[in-house]
C-alpha positions, -999 to +999 in steps of 0.1 A: +670-188-152+647-170-132+619-146-146+606-117-129+572-108-129+557-087-153+536-059-145+506-077-160+508-102-140+517-080-105+483-062-116+463-094-125+473-105-084+461-072-070+427-077-091+426-112-077+435-096-042+411-069-043+381-092-056+389-118-024+386-087-001+352-072-017+339-108-011+353-112+023+336-075+033+303-084+018+299-114+038+308-098+066+286-065+060+258-090+051+260-101+089+236-073+105+211-081+079+212-118+087+207-113+125+184-079+126+159-091+100+143-122+117+144-103+150+126-075+136+099-097+114+091-125+142+087-096+168+063-075+145+041-108+137+042-119+174+031-083+183+002-078+155-012-116+168-009-103+204-029-072+194-052-091+173-062-121+199-059-088+231-032-108+248+000-094+269+029-094+256+035-133+248+038-138+218+058-105+211+084-122+235+082-155+217+084-140+183+113-120+198+134-150+213+125-172+174+141-144+155+171-141+178+173-179+174+176-177+136+198-145+137+221-162+157+221-196+139+223-177+102+252-154+115+269-190+128+263-205+098+280-176+077+313-180+100+317-210+096+318-207+055+348-209+037+355-185+009 
């Protein structure tokens, strides 16, 4: 006695698949923001401090390196997460 799937259960399965795909897409779309935001923020702050103390672009470069490191760490953490 095999039971056939009713259209309702197939529709429910499609909705679950769609929601899973949307969550996965959101995860990967956010990677760009997670990478770019700390780079821009730390570089901007480093540049402001350089201008205030009349330094060559030392702190701008340090801010860029710190922002890049934080962006990479955040990206790796997101990619390692399961569902």
